[in-house]
C-alpha positions as CSV (number, residue, x, y, z in Angstrom):
1,X,5.9,-4.9,-32.9
2,X,4.9,-7.6,-30.8
3,X,2.4,-9.8,-32.6
4,X,1.6,-11.9,-29.4
5,X,0.8,-8.6,-27.5
6,X,-1.2,-7.4,-30.6
7,X,-3.6,-10.4,-30.3
8,X,-3.9,-9.8,-26.3
9,X,-4.8,-6.3,-26.9
10,X,-7.2,-7.1,-29.7
11,X,-9.0,-9.6,-27.2
12,X,-9.6,-6.9,-24.6
13,X,-10.2,-3.7,-26.8
14,X,-12.8,-5.1,-29.3
15,X,-15.4,-2.9,-27.8
16,X,-18.4,-3.1,-25.5
17,X,-20.0,-6.3,-27.2
18,X,-17.1,-8.2,-28.6
19,X,-14.2,-7.7,-26.2
20,X,-13.4,-10.6,-23.8
21,X,-11.3,-11.1,-20.6
22,X,-7.9,-12.4,-20.5
23,X,-7.2,-15.6,-18.8
24,X,-4.8,-15.4,-15.9
25,X,-1.9,-16.8,-17.9
26,X,-2.6,-14.4,-20.6
27,X,-2.8,-11.5,-18.1
28,X,0.6,-12.5,-17.0
29,X,1.9,-12.6,-20.4
30,X,0.7,-9.1,-21.2
31,X,2.1,-7.9,-18.3
32,X,5.4,-9.2,-18.6
33,X,5.7,-7.9,-22.3
34,X,4.7,-4.5,-20.8
35,X,7.1,-4.3,-18.1
36,X,9.9,-5.6,-20.5
37,X,8.8,-3.1,-22.8
38,X,8.7,-5.6,-25.6
39,X,5.2,-4.3,-26.6
40,X,5.3,-0.8,-28.1
41,X,4.4,2.4,-26.7
42,X,1.5,2.6,-28.7
43,X,0.3,-0.9,-27.8
44,X,1.3,-0.4,-23.9
45,X,-1.0,2.8,-23.8
46,X,-3.7,1.1,-25.8
47,X,-3.8,-2.0,-23.5
48,X,-3.7,0.4,-20.2
49,X,-6.7,2.4,-21.5
50,X,-8.6,-0.2,-22.8
51,X,-8.2,-2.5,-19.8
52,X,-9.3,0.4,-17.6
53,X,-12.6,1.0,-19.5
54,X,-13.3,-2.8,-19.7
55,X,-12.4,-3.2,-15.8
56,X,-9.9,-5.8,-14.9
57,X,-11.5,-9.3,-13.4
58,X,-10.0,-11.2,-10.6
59,X,-8.1,-13.6,-13.0
60,X,-6.8,-10.7,-14.7
61,X,-5.4,-9.2,-11.7
62,X,-3.9,-12.4,-10.3
63,X,-2.1,-12.7,-13.6
64,X,-0.7,-9.2,-13.2
65,X,0.3,-10.2,-9.8
66,X,1.9,-13.4,-11.1
67,X,4.0,-11.3,-13.4
68,X,5.0,-9.1,-10.5
69,X,6.3,-12.0,-8.6
70,X,8.1,-13.1,-11.6
71,X,10.0,-9.8,-12.4
72,X,9.9,-7.9,-9.3
73,X,11.6,-7.7,-6.1
74,X,10.9,-9.9,-3.1
75,X,12.0,-9.8,0.3
76,X,12.8,-13.1,2.2
77,X,10.9,-14.0,5.3
78,X,12.4,-12.8,8.6
79,X,12.3,-14.1,12.2
80,X,9.3,-12.3,13.9
81,X,6.7,-13.0,16.6
82,X,4.1,-11.4,14.0
83,X,3.4,-11.7,10.2
84,X,4.6,-8.8,8.3
85,X,1.9,-6.0,7.6
86,X,2.2,-5.3,3.7
87,X,0.4,-1.6,3.3
88,X,-0.9,-1.1,0.0
89,X,-1.8,2.6,-0.7
90,X,-2.3,4.6,-3.9
91,X,1.3,5.3,-5.6
92,X,0.3,8.8,-6.6
93,X,0.1,9.8,-3.0
94,X,-2.0,12.1,-0.8
95,X,-3.1,15.7,-1.6
96,X,-5.9,16.5,0.7
97,X,-5.6,14.9,4.1
98,X,-2.2,14.5,6.1
99,X,-0.9,11.1,5.8
100,X,-0.1,8.8,8.6
101,X,1.8,5.7,7.3
102,X,5.1,6.7,8.5
103,X,3.9,7.2,12.0
104,X,1.7,4.2,12.1
105,X,4.5,2.1,10.9
106,X,6.9,3.6,13.4
107,X,4.6,2.6,16.3
108,X,3.9,-0.9,15.1
109,X,7.7,-1.6,14.4
110,X,8.3,-0.2,17.9
111,X,5.9,-2.9,19.2
112,X,7.6,-5.6,17.3
113,X,5.0,-5.7,14.5
114,X,7.1,-5.6,11.0
115,X,5.7,-3.4,8.5
116,X,6.6,-3.4,4.8
117,X,5.8,-0.5,2.5
118,X,6.3,0.1,-1.1
119,X,5.9,3.2,-3.8
120,X,7.6,5.2,-5.8
121,X,8.4,9.0,-6.7
122,X,5.9,11.5,-7.0
123,X,3.8,10.3,-10.0
124,X,0.5,10.8,-12.1
125,X,-2.3,11.2,-12.0
126,X,-2.8,12.9,-8.7
127,X,0.9,14.0,-8.3
128,X,0.4,13.8,-4.5
129,X,2.9,13.5,-1.9
130,X,4.6,10.0,-1.9
131,X,5.6,8.0,1.0
132,X,9.5,8.5,0.1
133,X,9.1,12.3,0.5
134,X,7.3,11.9,3.8
135,X,10.1,9.7,5.2
136,X,12.8,11.9,3.9
137,X,10.9,14.9,5.6
138,X,11.4,13.0,8.8
139,X,15.1,12.3,8.1
140,X,14.9,8.8,6.7
141,X,15.8,8.2,3.3
142,X,14.8,5.0,1.9
143,X,16.2,5.7,-1.7
144,X,19.7,4.4,-3.0
145,X,19.7,1.2,-1.1
146,X,20.1,-2.2,-2.7
147,X,17.8,-5.1,-2.0
148,X,20.2,-6.7,0.6
149,X,20.2,-3.6,2.6
150,X,16.4,-3.2,2.7
151,X,16.3,-7.1,3.8
152,X,18.6,-6.3,6.4
153,X,16.8,-3.2,7.7
154,X,13.5,-5.0,8.0
155,X,15.0,-7.8,10.0
156,X,16.8,-5.7,12.5
157,X,14.3,-2.7,12.6
158,X,11.0,-4.6,11.5
159,X,10.3,-1.8,9.0
160,X,11.2,-1.3,5.3
161,X,10.3,0.5,2.2
162,X,10.7,-1.0,-1.3
163,X,11.3,2.0,-3.5
164,X,10.4,1.3,-7.2
165,X,13.1,3.2,-9.1
166,X,15.8,1.5,-7.2
167,X,14.1,-2.1,-6.7
168,X,11.6,-2.6,-9.6
169,X,12.7,-0.2,-12.2
170,X,10.5,-2.2,-15.0
171,X,7.5,-1.2,-13.1
172,X,8.8,2.3,-12.7
173,X,9.5,2.5,-16.3
174,X,5.5,2.3,-17.0
175,X,4.8,5.3,-14.7
176,X,5.1,7.7,-17.6
177,X,2.1,6.1,-19.3
178,X,-0.3,7.1,-16.6
179,X,0.2,10.6,-17.6
180,X,0.0,10.3,-21.1
181,X,-3.4,8.2,-20.6
182,X,-4.4,10.8,-18.0
183,X,-6.2,7.8,-15.8
184,X,-5.2,5.3,-13.3
185,X,-4.5,1.9,-15.2
186,X,-5.3,-1.3,-13.8
187,X,-1.7,-1.4,-12.6
188,X,-2.7,1.1,-9.9
189,X,-5.3,-1.8,-8.3
190,X,-2.5,-4.3,-8.7
191,X,-0.1,-2.1,-6.7
192,X,-2.5,-1.9,-4.0
193,X,-2.6,-5.8,-3.2
194,X,1.0,-6.7,-4.3
195,X,3.0,-8.5,-1.6
196,X,7.0,-8.3,-1.9
197,X,7.3,-10.4,0.9
198,X,7.7,-14.2,1.0
199,X,7.1,-15.0,4.7
200,X,3.9,-15.0,6.5
201,X,2.0,-11.6,5.7
202,X,-1.1,-9.7,6.3
203,X,-1.7,-7.6,3.0
204,X,-3.6,-4.3,4.1
205,X,-5.3,-2.5,1.1
206,X,-6.8,1.0,0.9
207,X,-10.0,1.5,-1.4
208,X,-12.6,4.0,-2.1
209,X,-15.0,2.2,-4.4
210,X,-16.8,-1.0,-3.1
211,X,-16.3,-3.1,-6.6
212,X,-12.6,-2.4,-5.9
213,X,-12.8,-4.2,-2.5
214,X,-14.7,-7.1,-4.0
215,X,-12.0,-7.5,-6.6
216,X,-9.4,-7.5,-4.1
217,X,-10.9,-10.4,-2.1
218,X,-11.7,-12.3,-5.3
219,X,-8.1,-11.8,-6.6
220,X,-6.5,-12.8,-3.5
221,X,-8.5,-15.9,-2.9
222,X,-7.0,-17.0,-6.2
223,X,-3.6,-16.1,-5.1
224,X,-4.0,-18.2,-1.9
225,X,-3.3,-15.1,0.4
226,X,-3.3,-16.1,4.0
227,X,-5.0,-12.8,5.6
228,X,-6.2,-9.5,4.2
229,X,-7.3,-6.4,5.6
230,X,-9.3,-3.9,3.3
231,X,-10.0,-0.5,4.7
232,X,-12.1,2.5,3.2
233,X,-9.6,4.9,4.0
234,X,-8.6,8.8,3.5
235,X,-8.1,9.3,-0.3
236,X,-8.0,5.3,-0.7
237,X,-5.0,5.1,1.7
238,X,-4.7,2.6,4.7
239,X,-5.6,5.6,7.0
240,X,-8.7,5.3,9.0
241,X,-11.1,8.3,9.1
242,X,-11.8,9.9,12.1
243,X,-14.7,12.3,10.9
244,X,-16.8,9.5,9.7
245,X,-17.3,5.7,10.5
246,X,-14.7,3.7,9.4
247,X,-15.4,0.6,7.0
248,X,-13.1,-2.6,7.4
249,X,-13.1,-6.2,6.4
250,X,-10.7,-8.8,7.8
251,X,-10.0,-12.5,7.0
252,X,-8.5,-14.9,5.0
253,X,-9.6,-14.6,1.4
254,X,-11.8,-17.6,0.1
255,X,-13.8,-17.5,3.5
256,X,-16.4,-14.8,4.4
257,X,-14.6,-11.7,5.7
258,X,-15.4,-10.2,9.0
259,X,-17.1,-6.7,8.2
260,X,-16.9,-4.0,10.9
261,X,-17.9,-0.4,11.2
262,X,-15.7,1.5,13.4
263,X,-17.1,4.7,15.1
264,X,-14.3,6.6,16.4
265,X,-16.9,8.4,19.0
266,X,-17.3,4.8,20.7
267,X,-13.5,5.0,21.3
268,X,-13.1,8.8,22.2
269,X,-11.1,9.2,18.9
270,X,-13.4,11.3,16.8
271,X,-12.0,14.3,15.4
272,X,-11.4,16.4,12.2
273,X,-9.5,15.1,9.3
274,X,-6.2,16.8,9.2
275,X,-5.5,18.8,5.9
276,X,-2.4,18.2,3.8
277,X,-0.8,21.7,3.4
278,X,2.9,21.4,2.9
279,X,5.6,18.8,3.4
280,X,7.3,20.8,5.9
281,X,4.3,21.8,7.9
282,X,3.4,18.0,7.8
283,X,6.9,17.2,9.1
284,X,6.8,19.7,11.8
285,X,3.5,18.0,13.2
286,X,4.8,14.4,12.7
287,X,7.8,15.4,14.5
288,X,6.0,16.8,17.4
289,X,3.9,13.6,17.5
290,X,7.3,11.5,17.9
291,X,8.6,14.1,20.6
292,X,5.4,13.7,22.7
293,X,2.9,16.4,21.5
294,X,-0.5,15.5,22.3
295,X,-2.4,17.2,19.3
296,X,-5.0,16.2,16.5
297,X,-2.4,14.1,14.8
298,X,-1.3,12.3,17.6
299,X,-5.0,11.3,18.2
300,X,-5.2,10.3,14.6
301,X,-2.1,8.1,15.0
302,X,-3.4,6.5,18.2
303,X,-6.5,5.4,16.3
304,X,-5.0,4.1,13.3
305,X,-1.9,2.5,15.1
306,X,-4.4,0.9,17.5
307,X,-6.5,-0.7,14.9
308,X,-3.4,-2.1,13.1
309,X,-1.9,-3.2,16.2
310,X,-4.9,-5.2,17.1
311,X,-4.9,-6.6,13.5
312,X,-1.3,-7.6,13.9
313,X,-2.1,-9.8,16.8
314,X,-0.3,-7.5,19.4
315,X,-3.4,-6.8,21.2
316,X,-6.9,-8.4,21.8
317,X,-9.0,-5.4,21.1
318,X,-8.9,-2.2,19.4
319,X,-9.2,-0.3,22.6
320,X,-6.2,-2.3,23.8
321,X,-4.3,-1.2,21.0
322,X,-5.0,2.4,21.4
323,X,-3.9,2.3,24.8
324,X,-0.6,0.3,23.6
325,X,-0.1,3.0,20.8
326,X,-0.2,5.8,23.5
327,X,2.0,4.0,25.9
328,X,4.6,3.6,23.1
329,X,4.5,7.3,22.2
330,X,4.5,8.5,25.8
331,X,7.3,6.3,26.9
332,X,9.6,7.2,24.0
333,X,9.9,3.8,22.2
334,X,8.6,5.5,18.9
335,X,10.7,8.1,19.2
336,X,13.6,5.5,19.9
337,X,12.5,3.8,16.5
338,X,12.6,6.8,14.7
339,X,16.3,7.5,15.8
340,X,17.5,4.3,15.0
341,X,16.2,4.4,11.5
342,X,17.5,8.0,11.1
343,X,21.0,6.7,12.2
344,X,21.1,3.4,10.1
345,X,19.6,5.2,6.8
């Protein structure tokens, strides 16, 4: 049994009146001991549930990210006209609304705006459809690649996905605890703002609850993040809604973020949220969009890609971003990017 870990566990798990928060360095140490599984299974489970009940502080989240930097993968900087957009969406996937991340990523990369995604296999607690399954349904398989292959793909296509089982098996080894404790642990918050890239980057993080967003900004201020975009997205993802006002904040952590309320009807983009039914039905709809269909999913893609093209710096306004996204789809550049990836991977 790890005596060091036991002392850290005792500190956060002593109850409402006597528990204490960890320092950044202590949180890093605790996370490294869990990732290496030098702590016992009982200790790891106890720590994750105690930390969830206590709620992590910004210092603790920063320390956990430090551990991810120390033990996890990272892609080197590539030559690009725009910073890489690193999207953080819940690893346990989507179950109610149709995901748009693969299509948004294809549109951005077709415009020369690099995108880095990360995630794992289907996992608790939601057991929704993960990113890797969506891509496989489109004929793009991100599994089985080594890190050098992912690096080369990002450099040549401006798009890549880091797959936990292949590229960060230490983190993947903790997934089973999510099912055993029945709740998302603080690691699920860490994943939303993890940046496994060592060049200029914009971190995009989805959230549901305002306190989570506040912790994102505080944590990444401590980490010296250059730019952050937070999105109250569908099911906590980075996908903007069309049936309600989109709530976003942008800026450099440490400075006052610029908050925006995005009203889809102001841009002719209002519409229903598309339900997620089956993977095959989602793939059929997505392929239709890539082949030029003008339907509700295509409209949702223009809305989302337009916003992110604007935030990436490819356009000077949201309206211009929507126009560019429509042009890239209509003229076939997005379909060409899709085919390029299918051929390469």
